[in-house]
DRENLORO-94060 format. One record per residue (C-alpha): residue number from 1; residue in one letter; x, y, z. Coordinates in pm, whole numbers, plus 50000, padded with zeros to 5 digits. Example, Ala and Ser with C-alpha at 12.3 -4.5 7.8 and 13.67 -1.06 7.14 Angstrom:
<atoms>
+-----+------+-------+-------+-------+
! pos ! code !    px !    py !    pz !
+-----+------+-------+-------+-------+
!   1 !    A ! 51230 ! 49550 ! 50780 !
!   2 !    S ! 51367 ! 49894 ! 50714 !
+-----+------+-------+-------+-------+
</atoms>
This chain:
<atoms>
+-----+------+-------+-------+-------+
! pos ! code !    px !    py !    pz !
+-----+------+-------+-------+-------+
!   1 !    M ! 62815 ! 87553 ! 79729 !
!   2 !    R ! 63085 ! 87494 ! 79989 !
!   3 !    C ! 63367 ! 87742 ! 80033 !
!   4 !    P ! 63698 ! 87584 ! 79920 !
!   5 !    F ! 63882 ! 87773 ! 80197 !
!   6 !    C ! 63677 ! 87715 ! 80513 !
!   7 !    S ! 63420 ! 87456 ! 80390 !
!   8 !    D ! 63127 ! 87665 ! 80505 !
!   9 !    A ! 62808 ! 87586 ! 80313 !
!  10 !    E ! 62681 ! 87942 ! 80286 !
!  11 !    T ! 62809 ! 88145 ! 79990 !
!  12 !    Q ! 62667 ! 88434 ! 79791 !
!  13 !    V ! 62684 ! 88487 ! 79417 !
!  14 !    V ! 62851 ! 88822 ! 79350 !
!  15 !    D ! 62861 ! 88813 ! 78969 !
!  16 !    S ! 62747 ! 88577 ! 78687 !
!  17 !    R ! 62866 ! 88573 ! 78329 !
!  18 !    V ! 62779 ! 88350 ! 78035 !
!  19 !    S ! 63083 ! 88207 ! 77855 !
!  20 !    E ! 63167 ! 88323 ! 77503 !
!  21 !    D ! 63036 ! 88003 ! 77346 !
!  22 !    G ! 62721 ! 88015 ! 77561 !
!  23 !    T ! 62761 ! 87665 ! 77702 !
!  24 !    S ! 62854 ! 87753 ! 78059 !
!  25 !    I ! 62814 ! 88018 ! 78328 !
!  26 !    R ! 63100 ! 88153 ! 78537 !
!  27 !    R ! 62992 ! 88266 ! 78884 !
!  28 !    R ! 63198 ! 88477 ! 79119 !
!  29 !    R ! 63111 ! 88380 ! 79480 !
!  30 !    R ! 63182 ! 88516 ! 79826 !
!  31 !    C ! 63189 ! 88304 ! 80140 !
!  32 !    V ! 62970 ! 88447 ! 80417 !
!  33 !    A ! 63186 ! 88298 ! 80694 !
!  34 !    C ! 63544 ! 88385 ! 80586 !
!  35 !    D ! 63463 ! 88660 ! 80330 !
!  36 !    R ! 63698 ! 88510 ! 80070 !
!  37 !    R ! 63605 ! 88500 ! 79703 !
!  38 !    F ! 63622 ! 88217 ! 79449 !
!  39 !    S ! 63483 ! 88128 ! 79108 !
!  40 !    T ! 63271 ! 87837 ! 78990 !
!  41 !    V ! 63175 ! 87724 ! 78642 !
!  42 !    E ! 62838 ! 87566 ! 78569 !
!  43 !    S ! 62757 ! 87369 ! 78256 !
!  44 !    S ! 62482 ! 87131 ! 78160 !
!  45 !    E ! 62554 ! 86762 ! 78155 !
!  46 !    L ! 62370 ! 86555 ! 77897 !
!  47 !    R ! 62371 ! 86181 ! 77944 !
!  48 !    M ! 62327 ! 85943 ! 77656 !
!  49 !    P ! 62100 ! 85645 ! 77720 !
!  50 !    Q ! 62240 ! 85296 ! 77770 !
!  51 !    V ! 62201 ! 85069 ! 77466 !
!  52 !    V ! 62020 ! 84742 ! 77526 !
!  53 !    K ! 62144 ! 84482 ! 77279 !
!  54 !    G ! 61929 ! 84204 ! 77134 !
!  55 !    N ! 62066 ! 83955 ! 77388 !
!  56 !    G ! 61979 ! 84185 ! 77681 !
!  57 !    Q ! 62335 ! 84304 ! 77739 !
!  58 !    R ! 62369 ! 84674 ! 77820 !
!  59 !    Q ! 62650 ! 84901 ! 77709 !
!  60 !    D ! 62727 ! 85270 ! 77686 !
!  61 !    F ! 62628 ! 85451 ! 77370 !
!  62 !    D ! 62926 ! 85475 ! 77135 !
!  63 !    R ! 62913 ! 85753 ! 76876 !
!  64 !    A ! 63204 ! 85589 ! 76691 !
!  65 !    K ! 62986 ! 85284 ! 76617 !
!  66 !    L ! 62720 ! 85512 ! 76476 !
!  67 !    Q ! 62978 ! 85685 ! 76255 !
!  68 !    T ! 63109 ! 85348 ! 76138 !
!  69 !    A ! 62758 ! 85234 ! 76043 !
!  70 !    F ! 62706 ! 85546 ! 75832 !
!  71 !    A ! 63053 ! 85518 ! 75678 !
!  72 !    R ! 63001 ! 85156 ! 75572 !
!  73 !    A ! 62658 ! 85221 ! 75424 !
!  74 !    L ! 62775 ! 85535 ! 75242 !
!  75 !    H ! 63106 ! 85392 ! 75118 !
!  76 !    K ! 63181 ! 85539 ! 74771 !
!  77 !    R ! 62846 ! 85719 ! 74759 !
!  78 !    P ! 62823 ! 86085 ! 74649 !
!  79 !    V ! 62702 ! 86224 ! 74981 !
!  80 !    P ! 62882 ! 86530 ! 75123 !
!  81 !    A ! 63047 ! 86487 ! 75462 !
!  82 !    E ! 62846 ! 86778 ! 75603 !
!  83 !    Q ! 62521 ! 86594 ! 75531 !
!  84 !    V ! 62655 ! 86276 ! 75692 !
!  85 !    D ! 62767 ! 86470 ! 76001 !
!  86 !    A ! 62426 ! 86637 ! 76020 !
!  87 !    A ! 62250 ! 86299 ! 75995 !
!  88 !    I ! 62466 ! 86155 ! 76274 !
!  89 !    A ! 62401 ! 86463 ! 76487 !
!  90 !    G ! 62029 ! 86420 ! 76418 !
!  91 !    V ! 62030 ! 86062 ! 76545 !
!  92 !    V ! 62225 ! 86166 ! 76856 !
!  93 !    Q ! 61979 ! 86453 ! 76913 !
!  94 !    Q ! 61685 ! 86212 ! 76883 !
!  95 !    L ! 61845 ! 85990 ! 77148 !
!  96 !    L ! 61900 ! 86284 ! 77383 !
!  97 !    A ! 61552 ! 86422 ! 77323 !
!  98 !    S ! 61393 ! 86088 ! 77402 !
!  99 !    G ! 61489 ! 86138 ! 77767 !
! 100 !    E ! 61511 ! 85761 ! 77811 !
! 101 !    R ! 61775 ! 85603 ! 78032 !
! 102 !    E ! 61787 ! 85294 ! 77810 !
! 103 !    I ! 61714 ! 85239 ! 77442 !
! 104 !    A ! 61704 ! 84921 ! 77238 !
! 105 !    S ! 61971 ! 84882 ! 76970 !
! 106 !    R ! 61684 ! 84802 ! 76731 !
! 107 !    D ! 61543 ! 85152 ! 76785 !
! 108 !    I ! 61880 ! 85308 ! 76705 !
! 109 !    G ! 61898 ! 85095 ! 76390 !
! 110 !    E ! 61557 ! 85224 ! 76283 !
! 111 !    M ! 61674 ! 85583 ! 76336 !
! 112 !    V ! 61981 ! 85515 ! 76122 !
! 113 !    M ! 61768 ! 85358 ! 75851 !
! 114 !    A ! 61537 ! 85661 ! 75846 !
! 115 !    A ! 61835 ! 85898 ! 75819 !
! 116 !    L ! 61994 ! 85691 ! 75540 !
! 117 !    H ! 61661 ! 85677 ! 75355 !
! 118 !    R ! 61666 ! 86059 ! 75340 !
! 119 !    L ! 62037 ! 86075 ! 75246 !
! 120 !    D ! 62090 ! 85804 ! 74986 !
! 121 !    K ! 61867 ! 85517 ! 74871 !
! 122 !    V ! 62158 ! 85285 ! 74786 !
! 123 !    A ! 62310 ! 85335 ! 75131 !
! 124 !    Y ! 61967 ! 85268 ! 75281 !
! 125 !    V ! 61942 ! 84934 ! 75098 !
! 126 !    R ! 62298 ! 84843 ! 75199 !
! 127 !    F ! 62229 ! 84912 ! 75565 !
! 128 !    A ! 61890 ! 84740 ! 75555 !
! 129 !    S ! 62043 ! 84426 ! 75403 !
! 130 !    V ! 62278 ! 84385 ! 75699 !
! 131 !    Y ! 62048 ! 84524 ! 75968 !
! 132 !    R ! 61753 ! 84309 ! 75870 !
! 133 !    S ! 61968 ! 84006 ! 75778 !
! 134 !    F ! 61844 ! 83956 ! 75423 !
! 135 !    K ! 61836 ! 83588 ! 75329 !
! 136 !    D ! 61783 ! 83606 ! 74953 !
! 137 !    V ! 61714 ! 83831 ! 74655 !
! 138 !    N ! 61344 ! 83855 ! 74739 !
! 139 !    D ! 61430 ! 84049 ! 75054 !
! 140 !    F ! 61621 ! 84303 ! 74842 !
! 141 !    R ! 61336 ! 84317 ! 74592 !
! 142 !    Q ! 61085 ! 84390 ! 74868 !
! 143 !    V ! 61288 ! 84681 ! 75009 !
! 144 !    I ! 61348 ! 84827 ! 74662 !
! 145 !    E ! 60977 ! 84807 ! 74580 !
! 146 !    D ! 60899 ! 84989 ! 74905 !
! 147 !    L ! 61126 ! 85275 ! 74796 !
+-----+------+-------+-------+-------+
</atoms>
């Protein structure tokens, strides 16, 4: 860590404290060269993987798109908002836990389908009909039989 006053690279940690919410550490430092003190804050940085679309295009993960997918599938369904938020958080956690730098949009769709299957069967069928591009009634029948 460089000293903000003299730019010397050698500093010592005098005191460390975890923040109230536990997500960061505040460190009090002392510069060895100029003996001045300053504080730093450390926090972890989690990076979401890039989404690889079906056509090969890459884009940043967008949590809003995930929320929209759940909202459309669960429209007018009796599922509490807390359960929906937990399901969305679960999908995001799966993505983070994968440790991958890139993930196929198909894989995200499968995660959403699994979460909807646990939440609400009607929402699952709604999402599957769009996600898997159902062509006729037989496609619906097949998914319903699998339930």
